[in-house]
C-alpha positions as CSV (number, residue, x, y, z in Angstrom):
1,M,-63.5,228.1,-72.4
2,N,-61.0,229.5,-74.9
3,D,-60.8,233.0,-73.6
4,E,-61.5,233.1,-69.8
5,I,-59.3,235.9,-68.8
6,G,-59.4,236.9,-65.1
7,V,-57.5,237.3,-61.9
8,Y,-55.9,234.3,-60.3
9,R,-54.6,234.9,-56.8
10,I,-51.7,232.9,-55.4
11,E,-51.7,233.3,-51.6
12,M,-48.4,233.4,-49.8
13,D,-47.3,233.7,-46.2
14,G,-44.6,236.0,-44.9
15,R,-41.7,233.5,-45.1
16,W,-40.7,234.0,-48.7
17,D,-37.1,235.0,-49.5
18,F,-35.7,236.5,-52.7
19,W,-35.1,233.1,-54.3
20,D,-38.7,232.1,-53.8
21,L,-39.9,235.2,-55.7
22,Y,-37.9,233.8,-58.7
23,E,-38.4,230.1,-58.3
24,F,-42.2,230.0,-57.8
25,P,-43.3,232.3,-60.7
26,H,-40.7,230.6,-63.0
27,A,-42.1,227.2,-62.3
28,F,-45.6,228.5,-62.6
29,I,-45.2,230.0,-66.0
30,Q,-43.5,226.9,-67.3
31,L,-46.4,224.7,-66.1
32,Y,-48.8,227.2,-67.5
33,S,-47.2,227.1,-71.0
34,F,-47.1,223.2,-71.0
35,I,-50.8,223.0,-70.1
36,Y,-51.7,225.8,-72.5
37,C,-50.0,224.1,-75.5
38,F,-50.5,220.4,-74.6
39,D,-53.5,220.0,-72.3
40,S,-56.2,222.6,-73.0
41,E,-58.7,223.8,-75.6
42,L,-56.5,226.8,-76.4
43,S,-54.6,227.1,-79.6
44,P,-50.9,228.1,-79.6
45,L,-49.6,230.6,-82.1
46,D,-47.7,228.0,-84.2
47,A,-48.3,224.3,-83.5
48,D,-45.8,223.4,-86.2
49,R,-43.0,225.1,-84.4
50,I,-43.7,223.0,-81.3
51,N,-43.9,219.8,-83.4
52,F,-40.6,220.6,-85.0
53,A,-38.9,220.9,-81.6
54,L,-40.6,217.7,-80.3
55,V,-39.3,215.7,-83.2
56,N,-35.9,217.4,-83.9
57,Y,-34.4,218.2,-80.6
58,P,-31.7,215.7,-79.5
59,W,-33.4,215.0,-76.1
60,G,-30.2,213.5,-74.8
61,G,-29.8,215.8,-71.8
62,G,-31.4,218.6,-69.9
63,Y,-31.0,221.3,-72.6
64,S,-33.8,220.0,-74.7
65,V,-36.2,220.2,-71.8
66,V,-35.3,223.7,-70.9
67,N,-35.5,224.8,-74.5
68,I,-38.9,223.2,-75.2
69,Y,-40.4,225.2,-72.3
70,R,-39.0,228.3,-73.9
71,V,-40.7,227.3,-77.2
72,L,-44.0,226.7,-75.4
73,Q,-43.9,230.1,-73.7
74,N,-43.3,231.8,-77.0
75,Q,-46.3,230.1,-78.5
76,I,-48.8,231.5,-76.0
77,K,-50.9,234.2,-77.6
78,P,-50.0,237.6,-76.2
79,E,-53.4,238.2,-74.7
80,H,-53.1,234.9,-72.8
81,R,-49.7,235.5,-71.2
82,S,-49.8,235.8,-67.5
83,Q,-49.2,239.3,-66.2
84,I,-48.6,240.2,-62.5
85,S,-51.2,242.8,-61.5
86,E,-50.3,243.0,-57.8
87,I,-47.9,241.6,-55.3
88,R,-48.5,242.1,-51.6
89,Y,-45.8,240.8,-49.3
90,A,-47.3,240.3,-45.9
91,S,-48.8,237.6,-43.7
92,P,-51.1,236.9,-45.5
93,G,-49.9,238.2,-48.8
94,W,-50.6,237.4,-52.4
95,I,-49.6,237.5,-56.1
96,D,-52.4,238.5,-58.4
97,L,-52.0,237.3,-62.0
98,I,-54.1,238.4,-64.9
99,T,-54.2,235.2,-66.9
100,N,-56.2,232.7,-68.8
101,L,-57.9,230.9,-66.0
102,P,-58.4,227.3,-67.0
103,P,-54.7,226.5,-67.2
104,A,-54.0,228.3,-63.9
105,V,-56.8,226.3,-62.2
106,K,-55.5,223.1,-63.7
107,I,-52.1,223.8,-62.2
108,A,-53.7,224.3,-58.8
109,T,-55.6,221.0,-59.1
110,S,-52.5,219.1,-60.1
111,V,-50.4,220.6,-57.3
112,A,-53.1,219.7,-54.8
113,T,-53.1,216.1,-56.1
114,I,-49.3,215.8,-55.8
115,A,-49.2,217.4,-52.4
116,G,-51.8,214.9,-51.2
117,S,-50.0,211.8,-52.6
118,L,-46.4,212.8,-52.6
119,A,-45.0,209.4,-51.9
120,A,-46.9,207.6,-54.7
121,T,-46.2,210.3,-57.3
122,T,-42.5,210.6,-56.4
123,K,-42.2,206.8,-56.7
124,A,-43.9,206.8,-60.1
125,Y,-41.5,209.5,-61.3
126,A,-38.4,207.7,-59.9
127,T,-39.4,204.6,-61.7
128,I,-39.6,206.4,-65.0
129,Q,-36.2,208.0,-64.3
130,K,-34.7,204.6,-63.5
131,T,-36.1,203.1,-66.7
132,L,-34.8,206.0,-68.8
133,S,-31.4,205.7,-67.2
134,E,-31.2,201.9,-67.8
135,I,-32.0,202.5,-71.5
136,R,-29.3,205.2,-71.8
137,L,-26.7,203.0,-70.1
138,H,-27.6,200.0,-72.3
139,R,-27.1,202.3,-75.4
140,E,-23.7,203.4,-74.1
141,R,-22.6,199.9,-73.5
142,M,-23.7,198.9,-77.0
143,R,-22.2,202.2,-78.4
144,L,-25.4,202.9,-80.2
145,Q,-26.8,206.4,-79.8
146,R,-30.1,205.7,-81.6
147,M,-30.8,202.1,-80.7
148,Q,-34.5,201.5,-81.0
149,L,-36.4,200.3,-78.0
150,T,-37.7,196.8,-77.8
151,R,-41.4,196.2,-77.7
152,A,-41.1,195.3,-74.1
153,Q,-39.3,198.5,-73.3
154,V,-41.9,200.6,-75.2
155,S,-44.7,198.9,-73.4
156,E,-43.1,199.4,-70.0
157,L,-42.2,203.0,-70.5
158,T,-45.7,203.7,-72.0
159,G,-47.4,202.2,-69.0
160,L,-45.2,204.1,-66.5
161,T,-45.7,207.4,-68.3
162,Q,-49.5,206.9,-68.5
163,D,-49.5,206.3,-64.8
164,L,-47.6,209.4,-64.0
165,S,-49.7,211.4,-66.4
166,R,-52.8,210.3,-64.7
167,M,-51.4,211.1,-61.2
168,I,-50.5,214.7,-62.3
169,G,-53.8,215.3,-64.1
170,F,-52.3,215.4,-67.6
171,S,-55.1,214.2,-69.7
172,R,-53.7,214.2,-73.2
173,F,-50.9,211.7,-73.0
174,E,-51.9,209.8,-76.2
175,E,-52.0,213.1,-78.2
176,L,-48.6,214.2,-76.9
177,N,-47.1,210.8,-77.6
178,E,-48.4,210.9,-81.2
179,R,-46.8,214.3,-81.7
180,T,-43.4,213.3,-80.3
181,G,-43.5,209.9,-82.1
182,N,-41.2,208.7,-79.4
183,I,-42.2,207.4,-75.9
184,E,-38.8,208.3,-74.5
185,V,-39.4,212.0,-75.4
186,T,-43.0,211.8,-74.0
187,A,-41.7,210.3,-70.8
188,K,-39.1,213.0,-70.4
189,L,-41.7,215.7,-71.0
190,V,-44.2,214.3,-68.4
191,A,-41.3,213.8,-65.9
192,A,-40.2,217.4,-66.4
193,Q,-43.8,218.6,-65.8
194,F,-43.9,216.6,-62.6
195,R,-40.7,218.1,-61.3
196,R,-42.1,221.6,-61.8
197,L,-45.4,220.7,-60.2
198,K,-43.5,219.2,-57.2
199,K,-41.7,222.5,-56.7
200,L,-45.0,224.2,-56.2
201,A,-46.3,221.3,-54.1
202,D,-43.4,221.8,-51.8
203,Y,-44.5,225.4,-51.2
204,V,-48.0,224.2,-50.5
205,T,-47.0,221.4,-48.1
206,K,-44.7,223.9,-46.2
207,G,-47.6,226.3,-45.9
208,K,-45.8,229.0,-47.9
209,A,-48.3,229.2,-50.7
210,I,-51.9,228.4,-51.4
211,L,-53.2,227.8,-55.0
212,P,-57.0,228.1,-54.9
213,P,-58.9,225.8,-57.3
214,H,-60.8,228.8,-58.7
215,S,-60.3,232.4,-59.8
216,H,-60.1,235.4,-57.5
217,D,-63.5,237.1,-57.5
């Protein structure tokens, strides 16, 4: 389970443009790093470095999210970092990755789930974003940057984030929330993961990519 290195083939049709060749792999490696560090049996290089970022980043805007993904990518062991072994652009074409297979397969499973229930997952995500926005606006009105959430707010946001975690196949919500020590941060992380999964789901629903639920034999 911990060291299942193999070839994972992402199938693609002949309608990809130059931007797609950046956007899809970029989202894939971010998803892979999140699952590797937060939702697998694999051990990152330095868990304390990740915990430091979770607790000490400001988490006020988008920079913290971008930076946490960089931290996660840097904590993947070198032998587990995804490497492109072949790209064939045709119809059909493919991208072959040499990678640790369980996180890659988990991405495929989550993408398929979102593609099959896009309205429900998007609604769950939008509700979290609305709740976070209301909390932020309330703080701004009160002129308090670090105002603690009420019990009702914590309960609501926890339930919403648990729901979205379940929908996207993220199985270690409680563990992540314990590491962040802050349900707002946990909610922002799960929401960020959903956004990246949805990018890949859009490729699948448009027929531009297929992510098989297994390795390439």
